[in-house]
Each structure stands twice: as C-alpha cells, then as structure tokens.
C-alpha positions as CSV (number, residue, x, y, z in Angstrom):
1,M,108.8,119.1,130.9
2,V,108.4,118.2,134.8
3,L,105.8,115.3,134.1
4,K,108.0,114.2,131.1
5,R,111.3,114.1,133.2
6,M,109.7,112.8,136.2
7,R,108.1,109.8,134.2
8,H,111.7,109.4,132.7
9,I,113.2,109.2,135.9
10,T,110.9,106.7,137.4
11,N,111.1,104.4,134.5
12,A,115.1,104.7,134.5
13,A,115.1,103.6,138.1
14,K,112.6,100.4,137.3
15,E,115.0,99.4,134.8
16,R,118.0,99.9,137.4
17,L,115.9,97.9,139.8
18,K,115.6,95.0,137.1
19,E,119.4,94.8,136.3
20,L,120.3,94.8,140.3
21,H,117.9,91.5,140.6
22,E,120.2,90.1,137.8
23,Q,123.1,91.1,139.5
24,H,122.3,89.7,142.7
25,R,120.6,86.4,141.7
26,D,123.7,84.7,142.3
27,L,124.1,86.6,145.5
28,E,120.6,85.2,146.8
29,E,121.4,81.8,145.7
30,H,124.5,81.8,148.2
31,M,122.4,82.9,150.8
32,L,119.8,80.4,150.3
33,A,122.2,78.0,150.3
34,V,123.6,79.2,153.7
35,F,120.3,79.1,155.1
36,S,119.5,75.6,154.0
37,E,122.8,74.3,155.5
38,V,121.6,76.1,159.0
39,L,118.2,74.3,158.6
40,D,120.2,70.9,158.1
41,Q,122.4,71.6,161.1
42,T,119.3,72.4,162.8
43,I,117.5,69.1,162.2
44,E,120.4,67.2,162.5
45,T,121.0,68.3,166.1
46,P,119.2,67.0,168.9
47,E,117.3,69.4,170.9
48,D,118.7,69.1,174.2
49,E,122.6,70.0,172.8
50,V,121.8,73.7,171.8
51,A,125.5,74.6,172.8
52,I,126.6,72.0,170.0
53,L,124.2,73.6,167.4
54,G,125.1,77.0,168.5
55,H,128.8,75.8,167.7
56,S,127.9,74.3,164.7
57,V,126.1,77.3,163.0
58,R,129.0,79.5,164.2
59,H,131.4,77.7,162.5
60,L,129.2,77.1,159.3
61,L,128.9,80.9,159.2
62,K,132.4,81.6,159.4
63,T,133.4,79.4,156.5
64,H,131.2,81.5,154.2
65,G,132.7,84.6,155.4
66,G,131.6,85.4,158.8
67,A,128.3,86.7,160.2
68,E,129.3,90.4,159.4
69,A,129.9,89.3,155.9
70,L,126.8,87.6,155.6
71,R,124.6,90.5,157.2
72,E,126.1,93.1,154.7
73,R,125.4,90.6,151.8
74,Y,121.7,90.1,152.9
75,E,121.2,94.1,153.5
76,Q,122.6,94.3,149.6
77,V,119.7,91.9,148.5
78,A,116.8,93.1,150.9
79,A,117.5,96.8,149.9
80,Y,115.5,96.5,146.7
81,H,113.2,93.8,147.2
82,N,109.3,94.1,146.7
83,E,110.0,96.3,143.6
84,N,111.1,99.0,145.6
85,Y,112.6,101.2,143.1
86,R,112.1,104.7,145.2
87,P,115.9,104.4,146.8
88,L,117.2,104.2,142.9
89,M,115.7,107.4,141.6
90,W,117.8,110.0,143.0
91,G,120.8,109.1,140.9
92,F,118.4,109.8,138.0
93,F,116.8,112.7,139.6
94,R,120.2,114.3,140.2
95,P,121.2,115.7,136.9
96,Y,117.8,117.4,136.1
97,R,117.6,118.7,140.0
98,A,118.6,122.1,139.1
99,E,115.7,122.7,136.1
100,L,113.0,120.9,138.0
101,F,113.5,123.3,140.9
102,R,113.4,126.2,138.8
103,L,110.3,125.1,136.8
104,S,108.9,124.5,140.1
105,R,109.5,128.2,141.3
106,L,108.2,129.7,137.5
107,L,104.8,127.7,137.8
108,T,102.1,128.4,140.3
109,F,100.8,125.2,141.6
110,R,97.5,124.9,143.6
111,S,95.7,122.3,145.1
112,A,92.2,120.8,143.9
113,T,91.3,119.3,146.9
114,H,91.3,120.3,150.8
115,D,94.6,118.5,151.1
116,Q,97.6,120.9,151.2
117,S,100.2,118.8,152.4
118,L,102.1,118.0,148.9
119,L,102.3,121.9,148.2
120,D,103.6,122.3,151.7
121,A,106.5,119.8,151.1
122,L,107.2,121.6,148.0
123,R,107.8,125.1,149.6
124,F,109.7,123.2,152.1
125,I,112.5,121.6,149.9
126,Q,112.5,125.1,147.9
127,R,113.5,126.6,150.9
128,F,116.4,123.8,151.8
129,Q,117.2,123.8,147.9
130,H,120.7,125.1,148.4
131,A,121.4,123.0,151.9
132,R,124.3,120.7,151.8
133,G,123.6,118.3,154.5
134,R,121.8,115.3,154.3
135,F,119.1,115.5,156.6
136,V,116.5,118.4,157.2
137,P,114.0,118.9,160.1
138,N,110.9,116.7,160.1
139,E,108.5,119.9,160.2
140,I,106.2,119.1,157.6
141,A,103.1,116.3,157.1
142,L,103.8,113.5,155.1
143,D,100.3,112.4,154.1
144,F,100.7,112.7,150.3
145,A,103.2,110.3,150.8
146,S,102.9,106.4,150.6
147,T,103.7,103.9,153.6
148,R,107.0,102.9,151.4
149,W,107.9,106.2,151.0
150,Q,107.6,107.3,154.3
151,A,109.5,105.0,155.5
152,L,112.3,105.7,153.1
153,L,112.5,109.4,154.0
154,R,112.1,109.3,157.9
155,T,115.5,108.5,160.2
156,R,116.6,108.5,163.7
157,R,119.4,110.5,164.2
158,Q,120.6,111.8,167.7
159,L,117.3,110.9,169.1
160,E,115.3,112.8,166.9
161,T,113.5,112.0,163.7
162,V,114.7,113.7,160.4
163,L,114.1,113.7,156.7
164,H,116.6,112.3,154.0
165,R,116.8,115.6,152.0
166,R,117.4,114.3,148.9
167,Q,115.1,111.0,148.9
168,L,112.5,114.1,149.9
169,E,113.0,116.0,146.8
170,V,112.4,112.8,144.7
171,C,109.6,112.2,146.6
172,V,107.8,115.6,146.3
173,F,108.2,115.8,142.6
174,F,107.0,112.4,142.2
175,Y,103.7,112.8,143.7
176,L,103.8,116.3,142.0
177,D,103.8,114.3,138.8
178,H,101.3,111.8,139.6
179,R,98.8,115.0,141.0
180,L,99.2,116.9,138.2
181,R,98.1,113.8,135.9
182,C,95.1,113.1,137.7
183,G,93.8,116.8,138.5
184,D,94.7,117.1,142.3
185,V,96.9,119.8,141.7
186,Y,96.7,122.4,138.8
187,I,98.8,125.0,137.5
188,D,97.3,129.0,137.3
189,G,97.7,130.3,133.6
190,S,97.6,126.7,131.7
191,E,95.4,125.0,129.6
192,A,95.9,121.7,129.8
193,Y,96.8,121.4,133.4
194,A,94.4,124.0,134.7
195,D,91.5,123.6,137.4
196,Y,88.9,122.2,135.1
197,R,86.5,122.7,137.7
198,Q,86.7,126.9,136.6
199,Q,86.4,125.8,132.9
200,L,82.6,124.5,133.2
201,L,79.7,126.5,132.9
202,P,78.3,127.5,136.1
203,W,75.2,125.3,136.7
204,E,72.9,128.6,136.7
205,E,73.8,128.7,133.2
206,C,73.3,125.1,132.5
207,V,69.3,124.9,133.8
208,P,68.3,126.7,130.7
209,R,70.2,124.8,128.4
210,L,69.5,121.3,129.9
211,P,65.7,120.6,128.5
212,A,66.7,121.2,124.8
213,Y,70.0,119.1,125.2
214,C,68.1,116.1,126.5
215,Q,65.3,116.8,123.8
216,A,67.8,116.8,121.5
217,L,69.3,113.9,122.4
218,Q,66.2,112.1,123.7
219,L,67.6,111.6,127.5
220,A,65.3,112.1,130.3
221,S,65.7,115.9,131.9
222,T,65.8,114.5,135.2
223,A,68.1,112.5,137.3
224,S,65.4,110.0,138.5
225,D,63.8,109.6,135.1
226,F,67.4,109.3,133.5
227,V,68.1,106.2,135.9
228,T,64.8,104.8,135.4
229,A,65.2,104.8,131.7
230,L,68.8,103.1,132.0
231,R,67.8,100.3,134.1
232,G,64.7,99.5,131.9
233,R,67.4,99.8,128.8
234,L,69.6,97.2,130.7
235,R,67.0,95.0,132.0
236,E,65.5,94.5,128.5
237,A,68.7,93.9,126.8
238,A,70.1,91.7,129.2
239,H,66.6,89.2,129.1
240,R,66.8,89.5,125.2
241,V,70.2,88.3,125.1
242,D,69.4,85.5,127.4
243,A,66.5,84.4,125.3
244,A,68.5,84.3,122.5
245,Y,71.3,82.4,123.7
246,P,70.2,78.8,122.7
247,A,70.0,80.0,119.0
248,N,73.5,81.7,119.0
249,S,75.7,79.0,118.0
250,A,78.7,81.8,117.7
251,L,78.3,82.6,121.6
252,T,79.8,80.0,124.4
253,I,80.2,80.7,128.1
254,D,82.8,78.8,130.3
255,A,82.1,77.6,133.9
256,E,84.4,81.0,134.7
257,G,81.7,83.1,133.3
258,T,83.9,84.3,130.2
259,P,82.3,84.6,126.9
260,H,84.1,83.0,123.9
261,L,82.9,84.0,120.2
262,K,83.4,82.0,117.1
263,R,85.6,83.7,114.5
264,L,83.6,85.7,112.0
265,P,83.7,83.9,108.3
266,A,85.6,85.6,105.8
267,Q,83.5,87.6,103.6
268,P,83.1,86.1,99.9
269,V,84.8,87.9,97.3
270,L,82.6,88.9,94.3
271,D,83.2,86.4,91.4
272,D,83.8,89.8,88.8
273,L,85.5,92.3,91.3
274,P,89.1,91.2,90.4
275,A,88.6,91.2,86.6
276,L,86.8,94.9,87.1
277,E,89.6,96.0,89.5
278,A,91.9,95.4,86.9
279,L,90.0,96.9,84.3
280,L,89.6,100.1,86.3
281,K,93.2,100.4,87.1
282,A,94.1,100.0,83.4
283,R,92.1,103.2,83.1
284,L,93.2,105.4,85.6
285,P,96.1,108.0,84.1
286,E,99.4,108.2,85.6
287,R,100.0,111.4,87.6
288,H,102.3,112.8,89.9
289,L,101.7,114.3,93.1
290,L,102.5,117.6,92.4
291,D,100.1,117.4,89.7
292,I,97.4,116.1,91.7
293,L,98.0,118.9,94.3
294,K,97.7,121.3,91.7
295,N,94.5,120.0,89.8
296,V,92.8,120.1,93.3
297,Q,94.0,123.5,93.9
298,S,92.4,124.4,90.6
299,W,89.0,122.7,91.4
300,V,88.9,123.3,95.1
301,G,91.1,126.6,96.1
302,Y,92.3,125.4,99.0
303,T,95.3,127.4,99.3
304,R,93.4,130.6,99.5
305,H,93.6,129.7,103.3
306,F,97.7,130.0,103.6
307,G,98.9,133.7,103.8
308,P,101.1,135.9,106.3
309,P,99.4,136.1,109.7
310,S,98.5,139.6,109.4
311,G,96.1,138.2,106.3
312,A,97.4,140.6,103.9
313,D,98.3,139.7,100.4
314,P,101.4,137.3,100.4
315,K,103.2,139.3,98.2
316,L,105.0,136.5,96.9
317,A,105.5,135.7,92.8
318,E,103.6,132.8,92.1
319,P,102.0,132.2,95.7
320,V,100.2,129.1,94.8
321,L,103.0,127.4,93.1
322,R,105.2,128.3,96.5
323,Y,102.2,126.9,98.7
324,L,101.8,123.6,96.2
325,F,105.5,123.1,96.5
326,T,105.5,123.8,100.6
327,V,102.5,121.3,100.9
328,F,104.3,118.6,99.3
329,S,107.7,119.2,101.0
330,Y,106.5,119.0,104.2
331,A,103.9,116.3,103.7
332,S,106.5,113.6,102.0
333,E,109.4,114.6,104.4
334,L,111.9,115.4,101.8
335,G,112.3,118.8,103.6
336,A,113.0,122.1,102.2
337,T,116.5,121.3,101.4
338,Q,116.0,118.6,99.3
339,T,112.7,119.7,97.6
340,A,114.3,122.6,96.7
341,R,117.2,120.8,94.9
342,H,114.8,118.9,92.7
343,T,113.0,122.1,91.5
344,N,115.3,123.6,88.9
345,G,115.3,126.9,90.5
346,L,111.6,127.5,91.0
347,V,111.4,127.7,94.8
348,S,114.6,128.0,97.2
349,R,114.6,126.3,100.7
350,Q,114.6,129.9,102.1
351,V,111.2,130.3,100.9
352,L,109.8,127.1,101.5
353,R,111.0,127.5,105.3
354,R,109.3,130.9,105.6
355,L,105.9,129.8,104.2
356,N,106.1,127.1,106.7
357,D,106.6,128.9,109.3
358,Q,104.8,132.1,108.8
359,H,102.0,131.2,106.1
360,I,100.8,127.9,107.0
361,T,99.3,127.1,110.4
362,A,97.4,123.8,111.7
363,P,94.2,125.6,111.6
364,K,94.9,126.8,108.0
365,L,95.8,123.2,107.3
366,E,92.8,122.1,108.7
367,A,90.4,124.8,106.8
368,A,91.9,123.6,103.5
369,L,91.0,120.1,104.5
370,R,87.6,120.7,104.9
371,D,87.4,122.4,101.4
372,V,88.7,119.2,99.9
373,I,86.3,117.1,102.0
374,A,83.5,119.2,100.8
375,A,84.6,118.4,97.1
376,Y,84.8,114.8,98.0
377,T,81.2,114.3,99.3
378,R,79.8,115.7,96.1
379,F,80.5,112.4,94.4
380,E,78.4,109.1,94.6
381,L,81.2,106.8,95.1
382,P,82.3,108.1,98.8
383,L,78.6,107.6,99.8
384,L,78.8,104.0,98.3
385,W,81.7,103.1,100.9
386,G,80.0,105.0,104.0
387,R,77.2,107.2,104.5
388,G,79.7,109.7,106.5
389,H,77.7,109.1,110.0
390,A,80.6,107.3,111.2
391,A,84.1,107.7,111.8
392,I,87.0,105.4,112.8
393,A,89.6,106.5,115.2
394,D,92.9,104.9,115.9
395,G,96.5,105.6,116.5
396,T,99.8,104.8,114.6
397,H,103.5,105.1,115.7
398,I,105.4,108.2,114.1
399,A,109.2,107.9,114.5
400,L,110.9,110.8,116.0
401,R,114.5,112.2,116.2
402,E,116.1,111.7,119.9
403,N,115.4,114.6,122.3
404,N,112.5,116.5,122.3
405,L,109.5,117.2,124.4
406,L,106.8,114.7,123.3
407,G,109.3,111.6,122.0
408,A,109.4,108.7,124.3
409,Q,110.3,105.0,124.0
410,H,106.9,103.2,123.1
411,V,106.4,99.7,124.5
412,R,104.3,98.4,122.3
413,Y,106.0,99.4,118.7
414,G,109.5,99.1,120.6
415,S,110.7,102.3,119.5
416,F,111.5,105.9,119.9
417,G,108.6,108.4,118.8
418,G,105.0,109.8,119.0
419,I,101.4,108.8,118.1
420,A,99.7,110.2,115.0
421,Y,96.1,109.8,116.1
422,H,93.6,110.0,112.9
423,H,89.7,110.3,113.3
424,I,89.2,109.0,109.4
425,S,85.6,108.8,108.1
426,D,83.5,105.4,107.0
427,T,84.0,107.3,103.3
428,Y,87.6,106.6,103.9
429,I,88.7,110.3,104.2
430,A,90.7,112.1,107.1
431,L,88.5,114.2,109.3
432,F,91.0,115.2,112.1
433,S,94.2,114.4,113.4
434,H,96.2,114.9,116.8
435,F,100.0,114.2,117.6
436,I,100.1,113.0,121.0
437,A,103.0,111.5,123.0
438,C,103.8,107.8,123.5
439,G,102.6,106.2,127.3
440,V,99.3,109.0,126.8
441,W,96.3,106.7,126.9
442,E,95.0,107.1,123.5
443,A,91.3,106.9,124.5
444,V,91.8,110.7,126.3
445,Y,91.7,112.1,122.6
446,I,89.0,109.5,121.2
447,L,85.8,112.0,121.2
448,D,87.8,115.0,120.9
449,G,88.4,114.5,117.0
450,L,84.7,114.5,116.5
451,L,83.8,117.5,118.5
452,K,86.7,119.6,116.7
453,N,85.6,118.6,113.2
454,R,84.0,121.3,111.7
455,S,83.9,119.6,107.7
456,V,80.4,118.9,106.1
457,L,80.7,115.2,107.5
458,Q,79.4,115.2,111.0
459,P,79.6,111.5,112.2
460,D,77.4,110.5,115.3
461,T,79.1,106.9,115.6
462,L,82.6,106.3,116.3
463,Y,84.3,102.9,115.8
464,A,87.8,102.6,117.7
465,D,90.2,99.8,118.6
466,T,90.2,98.2,122.1
467,H,91.4,101.1,124.1
468,G,88.0,102.8,123.0
469,Q,86.2,100.5,125.8
470,A,87.3,102.3,128.5
471,E,84.4,102.7,131.4
472,P,84.6,106.5,131.4
473,V,84.8,107.1,127.8
474,F,81.7,105.2,127.2
475,G,79.9,106.8,130.0
476,L,81.1,110.4,128.5
477,A,80.2,109.4,124.9
478,A,76.8,108.4,125.8
479,L,75.9,111.6,127.1
480,L,77.2,113.6,124.2
481,G,75.2,111.5,121.7
482,I,78.3,109.7,120.5
483,T,77.3,105.6,119.7
484,L,81.2,103.7,120.6
485,M,81.5,101.0,118.7
486,P,85.0,99.8,119.8
487,R,86.6,96.4,118.4
488,M,87.1,93.5,121.2
489,R,89.9,91.7,121.0
490,T,90.2,89.9,124.3
491,W,87.1,89.1,127.1
492,N,89.8,88.5,130.0
493,D,89.6,92.3,131.6
494,V,85.6,92.7,130.7
495,T,83.0,93.2,133.5
496,F,79.4,92.6,133.0
497,Y,77.0,94.3,135.6
498,R,73.6,93.3,136.3
499,V,70.6,95.6,137.2
500,D,70.1,94.1,140.7
501,R,71.3,91.4,142.8
502,A,67.7,89.9,142.6
503,T,67.6,89.4,138.8
504,T,69.0,86.3,137.4
505,Y,69.4,84.8,133.9
506,T,68.8,81.5,132.7
507,H,71.5,81.2,130.4
508,I,73.9,84.3,130.8
509,D,73.9,84.5,134.5
510,A,77.3,83.5,134.7
511,L,78.6,86.9,132.7
512,F,77.2,89.1,135.6
513,T,80.0,89.4,138.4
514,Q,79.1,93.2,139.5
515,V,75.9,95.1,140.3
516,V,75.1,98.7,138.8
517,D,75.9,101.5,141.6
518,W,72.4,103.5,140.3
519,D,72.6,105.7,143.5
520,V,75.8,107.1,142.4
521,I,74.7,107.9,139.0
522,E,71.7,109.7,140.0
523,R,73.4,111.6,142.8
524,H,76.1,112.9,140.1
525,W,73.8,113.3,137.1
526,P,73.8,117.4,137.4
527,D,77.6,116.7,137.9
528,M,78.1,114.7,134.6
529,M,75.4,116.9,132.4
530,Q,77.5,120.1,133.7
531,V,80.5,118.6,132.1
532,V,78.8,117.8,128.9
533,L,76.9,121.2,128.6
534,S,80.3,122.7,128.9
535,I,82.0,120.6,126.4
536,Q,78.8,121.4,124.0
537,A,79.4,124.9,124.5
538,G,82.8,124.9,123.8
539,K,84.4,125.8,127.3
540,V,86.3,122.4,127.7
541,L,87.4,119.5,125.6
542,P,86.6,115.9,126.4
543,S,90.6,115.0,126.6
544,L,90.7,117.3,129.1
545,L,88.3,115.7,131.3
546,L,89.2,112.2,130.4
547,Q,92.7,113.1,131.3
548,K,91.7,113.8,134.4
549,L,89.4,110.7,135.0
550,G,91.9,108.7,133.3
551,V,93.9,108.2,136.6
552,Y,91.9,107.1,139.6
553,S,91.7,109.6,142.4
554,R,89.5,108.9,145.2
555,Q,88.6,112.7,146.0
556,S,87.1,112.5,142.1
557,S,83.4,111.8,142.4
558,L,83.1,112.8,138.9
559,Y,85.3,109.7,138.1
560,K,83.2,107.3,139.7
561,A,79.8,108.8,138.2
562,F,81.5,108.5,134.8
563,S,82.7,105.1,135.2
564,E,79.5,103.9,136.9
565,L,77.6,105.4,133.6
566,G,80.1,103.8,131.3
567,R,79.9,100.3,132.9
568,V,76.0,99.8,132.0
569,E,76.8,101.3,128.4
570,R,79.5,99.2,127.9
571,T,77.5,96.4,129.2
572,L,75.0,97.1,126.9
573,F,77.1,97.4,124.0
574,L,78.8,93.7,125.0
575,L,75.3,92.2,125.1
576,E,74.5,93.4,121.6
577,Y,78.3,92.8,120.1
578,M,77.8,88.9,121.2
579,S,74.6,88.4,119.9
580,D,75.0,90.3,116.6
581,P,77.3,89.0,114.1
582,T,76.5,91.6,111.7
583,M,77.6,94.6,114.0
584,R,80.9,92.2,114.9
585,Q,81.2,92.4,111.0
586,Q,80.7,96.0,110.5
587,I,83.2,97.0,113.5
588,R,86.1,94.7,112.0
589,A,85.2,96.2,108.4
590,E,85.4,99.7,109.3
591,T,88.6,99.7,111.9
592,T,90.4,98.1,109.0
593,K,89.7,101.4,106.8
594,V,91.9,103.2,109.7
595,E,94.6,100.4,109.3
596,S,94.7,101.1,105.7
597,Y,94.8,104.8,106.1
598,H,97.9,104.4,108.4
599,A,99.6,102.5,105.2
600,F,98.3,105.4,102.9
601,T,100.0,108.5,104.7
602,D,103.2,106.1,105.0
603,W,103.4,105.9,101.4
604,I,103.1,109.8,100.9
605,A,106.0,110.6,103.5
606,F,108.6,108.6,101.2
607,G,111.2,111.2,102.4
608,G,111.6,109.4,105.4
609,P,110.1,107.5,108.4
610,V,111.6,110.3,111.1
611,L,110.0,113.6,111.6
612,R,113.0,115.6,111.7
613,T,112.1,118.5,114.0
614,G,112.0,118.5,117.9
615,D,109.1,121.3,118.0
616,P,105.9,119.8,119.0
617,V,104.1,122.8,116.9
618,E,105.8,120.8,114.1
619,H,105.0,117.5,114.8
620,E,101.0,118.8,114.4
621,K,101.5,120.5,111.2
622,R,103.3,117.7,109.4
623,I,100.4,115.2,110.5
624,K,98.0,117.5,109.0
625,Y,100.2,118.2,106.1
626,R,100.0,114.6,105.4
627,D,96.5,114.6,105.5
628,L,95.7,117.2,103.4
629,V,97.9,115.6,100.5
630,A,96.4,112.1,101.6
631,S,92.5,113.9,101.0
632,A,93.6,115.2,97.9
633,I,94.7,112.3,96.4
634,M,91.2,110.7,97.2
635,L,89.6,113.3,95.6
636,H,91.6,113.1,92.3
637,N,91.4,109.3,92.7
638,V,87.4,109.4,93.0
639,V,87.5,111.7,90.0
640,D,89.5,109.4,87.9
641,M,87.7,106.5,89.0
642,T,84.2,108.0,88.4
643,N,85.3,108.8,84.9
644,A,86.7,105.7,84.0
645,L,83.8,103.7,85.3
646,Y,81.6,106.2,83.4
647,A,83.8,105.1,80.4
648,L,83.4,101.5,80.9
649,Q,79.4,101.6,81.5
650,Q,79.3,103.5,77.9
651,E,81.3,100.5,76.5
652,G,78.9,98.1,77.9
653,V,80.7,96.8,81.0
654,C,78.1,95.8,83.9
655,I,79.5,97.7,87.2
656,T,76.6,97.7,89.9
657,P,76.8,99.6,93.4
658,E,77.4,96.3,95.2
659,I,80.7,95.8,93.1
660,A,81.9,99.2,93.7
661,R,81.6,99.1,97.3
662,H,84.5,97.1,97.1
663,F,86.8,99.8,96.2
664,S,89.1,102.2,97.8
665,P,90.3,105.7,97.0
666,Y,93.5,104.5,98.4
667,L,94.8,103.6,95.3
668,T,98.9,104.1,94.7
669,E,99.6,102.2,91.7
670,H,99.4,104.8,88.9
671,L,101.1,107.8,91.2
672,K,104.4,108.8,91.0
673,R,106.6,110.7,93.9
674,F,109.8,110.8,92.6
675,G,112.0,112.8,89.7
676,Q,112.2,116.8,88.9
677,Y,109.4,118.7,90.2
678,V,108.4,121.0,87.7
679,L,104.7,122.3,87.9
680,D,102.9,123.5,84.7
681,M,100.4,126.5,86.3
682,E,99.5,127.8,82.8
683,T,97.4,124.6,81.6
684,P,94.5,124.0,83.6
685,P,93.2,120.6,84.4
686,E,90.0,119.4,83.0
687,P,87.2,120.2,85.2
688,F,85.4,117.4,86.9
689,A,82.0,116.4,86.1
690,L,79.6,114.6,88.7
691,K,78.6,112.1,86.2
692,P,75.7,109.8,87.3
693,L,76.8,106.3,87.9
694,F,74.2,104.4,89.9
695,V,71.8,107.2,90.6
696,S,69.3,105.8,88.0
697,S,69.8,102.1,89.1
698,S,69.4,102.6,92.8
C-alpha cells in the first residue's frame, strides 16, 4: 500500500507539472517577448547613454505591468522548470497522509546499509506528525535526499535554517518507497520486502554443495577457472562470428556500430496443409466446455485435489459436479450468480462462492493442472509440437475494476488493470502463471515460473519477449543452468562487450563499445554462487533477487556482479543470434505460441474482460482457473485430434509428422460456451486411447 500510494502520488505530480507547462506556455512567450524588447533597446542605444537606456527599459517594463508584476510572473514560471515536480507532490500526498503515517508506525523498517539517515528522518517526522507549524528544526541529516530535494526543504527564518515540515514528510516517504524497492531498506516480518541477505544459505552450508552443483551444470568450481572459461567462450564466439561475417548476407553493421538484420522470410505453407486441416476440423465432435471438464475429470481425476482446508471429506452432495461448475464459473468470468441462474437449480451461487473461498486454492489449482499436463504428455502430438525442454514466458494485460491494490494504469496497453504472466511449454500447454501489478518489471518473474513448475515437463530453455534481455536476468539464468532466448525487436540500446581492449576484429570491431570487467565477476563469484545455491535450496526466489537488482543501487555489489556476468552472457547470445537464422526463426516461432495462448484464454473468459474482484489472492486464482480450463481443452482436443487423425489414416489419407507439426491444440470452432448448463454425471465418456500415429514411421 505504501509503495503503490507513493507511486500514484509521484505520477500525479508529474502529470500536474505537464498541465502547468501547458498553462504557462503563453506566460513564457510573453516573458520572452519582453526580454526581446529589452535587448532591442540595449542594441539601439549607444553605450555612452546609459541613463537613456535605463529610462527606456523602465518605461518598457512599465508598459508591460511593471517590474514587480513581471517578477511575480517569472517566479511563477520558474518554479516548475527543469522537470521539478517535487513541490507539487504535497497536494496529492495530503489526502493519504494519516494512513501513510499509521502504516509507517505499524511496519518495522530496517536499513540494509550503514546509512541510517532516512530512518532517522522517518522517526523525526513521526515525532512532529501532529504539529501545526509550517517549519521544523533543522536537526537531522539530509544525506539521503538529492540536491533538489534539499534545496526545497531548507529555508532561512529569523536568521536560522529550518525545514519545511510538509515537504519533508513527502520527501521521507518518497525515499522510503525508493529504498524499499532497491533493497536498501527492508521490513521485519515481511516476505517480499524482507532482508534477502538473511534468507540466503550461509556460505558454510554452500561450500559442500558447490562441487556437485558445478559438476551438474558443467561450470568451473573456482572463481579463477570460471572467469578463464567464460573469457575463452567470449573470445571464441567473437572470432567465429567475425570470420563468418563476409558470408552472412543478412547482417550489416553501419558506421555507428549498430547491427541491422534483414527480416526473416515467411515459412512456406505445405501444399496439403489447408485441405488436411479442413478434414481434421470436420471430424472433431462438437462439445460444450462443461462436458470437456467432466470428461477430463473422468480421465484424470483432477478434482481430487479440491476440498476443505482440514483435508476431511467435503460432505457435499455430488461434490465433483459442484467443483466442475465452480471451475467453469470462475474461469469463464461468469461469476457465481450468473452461472447459478443457468444451471436450472443444480447448484446455487452460495455454494459456488463457498467452494471457491474454502475448497479451492491456488496451490490446489496448480496440483490439478499438473495432473492434466501428465496426461497430455502421454500423447504423440504434443511431442511433435515441442520436445518439452523449452518454455515461453510473456505477460498479457488483464482489466481490473477500479480501486484495488494491484490495479494501475498500464502505459503500453493504455488501460487500467494488471498483468497475467504466463509460462507455457513449447508443447503449447501452460506450466505456471503469476498475476503481477502494472509497472512491475516483468523480467523479475521470468525465472520464477520454471523453478515453481512441478509438472512432468521440466524445461531448461526459456524463450521470452524483449523484456527478457536484461543483463542481471542473463547473469542469474546462466548460473541457474537456464538458457535464455529473448526476441530482439530493436538494437538501439544493445551494448556488445569485448574480452579486452587489445582484442580487435576485422569485420565486427565496430560492434564492441565496452570491455568486460573480469575482476568484478571473479571477486564476487562466491556471492553469486551463494545466491544461486540458495535459490536451488528453495530459500529464496529469483524474483526477490531481481526486484532488488532491478533498481540500481550504488551499495549493491551483487547488482554489479550479476550485471557484469549478464553482459558477457548477453553478448554471447547476441553474437549467436545475428549469425544463426535458424535460431532467430525458432525464437519467433516459439514466442508466437504464447501470444496465441493469450488469445485462447481470452476466449475462455467469455463472461467479461474485467476481473470483478479486488482481492489480490483472487486475481491469482482466476488466472490459474483459466490455465486449468485451457489445459483441459487442450488435452481433450489432443484426444479428439488423435482419434480423427487415426481414422483418416485408416481411410488411406496420408498424414505425416511434418504436417501434424503445423497443427495446434488451440482449436475452438467445435466448442460451445453458452446455453443452459447441465451435466450428465451418469454417462461416462469413452476412455481415451493412446493410438499410434507416427511411431512406426518415425
């Protein structure tokens, strides 16, 4: 609440500053016109007639309202120049002042550095919270504040320096927000804002784990050997790309050292594919979403994970039926009331709400999803679409109703809401999802999904959109044994790092504008390995570390170490990316899958585009409800597609693995979502059969 409110206050002050700039535009033009006339008078008046010049200037100023009025206009314009929005923050801070002070007393803030000046200032303003005077004594150090803030806070009154009380309060909470985000301040008893250093494994416990971990990931087990191997990889990759540059017709480098890659050609469409797709879709039976949930439950039994917190028998009449309606209700965003109205009395809205609140949690939905994934991977088709060794991460905007903790105005999407951040397998099925606030650096959560994933699919390669190319993410992923493959949309902010200043290249030398600081990597290698081993032991999540590393802090040696390692790893990736068109094609194809998944889950949530809840726990659950229903549809589609393809093969239609690789489980044309919702729990579905399609031919 503190962080979100201060972000809102800061953004509101910046918007107000823009409005003032527009309002003062005419005033600024008038002041410039007056100044221009003064210059003209000065130029036209001879140098020896100073008295005449003074009289002319005074007359000119008088015609424009007088010097005093012009001075007031100048101060009005100059007050908010140089993007100084800070004086405007008090007006937006004031309505929330009491709540922010109350939270500051309820939470116990600690400094993660030796600098205590900010927390001393917090205790100081708490002491003067109920004061009515405009000024407070200058009794605290303002080392935590920037020069602009200090100029705003200090003033002279009765021959002594005092501080503006209101502006000091805003300043302290402003920096409290900043330091909580970068990890320089932490909160006792918190999880996301705790002192991450205390959550790491002690180095004494890391030492015996280190050799086995390094051997498993084929990493050098000492700092010097690690740096030597990394230096050799970078030198070899750069020389290889330099030697191949004359034959690389897709790559050009301009005079400024910016690389340019030609657009990849579109992949040719197989001649038989459209006709075979039409044959396949014609064979798929029409089904309702509720029937799909029932059939998959009969095959997999995923509702066995649902139940009361005590673990006792749910004591419900037909519990499976009610669980299926609950999953359908909240995944589709119909809600309990609308779903109950369409069930002809089979289930009431009170029951649906109670089951959602008490019987179904996010971990239980994840367990149910793992059951569906396990059944999905038993078929041949998914393993034609992907080997299961890779995942794709990306976020999509989810609209929220106003006035809740996670909701915010998203700059890119231009609307209010949050972000559903998905990790899906290269076989198309969802592995893990987060719900995060707008404005959060998405790359923070890019590695969490792989580590939290407990399904039978355990990827070690991660595809991502452009947000995945951040340097600390590359560094942390490399030490976790994860191959990061982001899509490159632009090269404007990309930096290439050379091995050392003495190394030059014949063709690609202009690319390299910086040099790797190997000493930083070697010096902090134990610190980085301590972090990685702590993540592997489950003591801390990558997102917690990346939140701290995502905001630059001069005191954070860990930031510098992971960034420097990430610079090497990202340079290695970029060199391979620009020289391997197959790799670029693969990245484009895989990232397209997750964009299709976003559209697929939007189709499932046909009850409305807005999550009609303000509860952050419910936000996470709604996304996982959609993942469960999406995975059930994919499993059922694979079953139906397998049956249809098998029947076509028996009729003599030639369907090869190359053709089947172009199919997708995101088929919805044969599915129904509307109508009266009735479930026949007496008639079991046909058992799904693992019919061989291509095993013999491959």
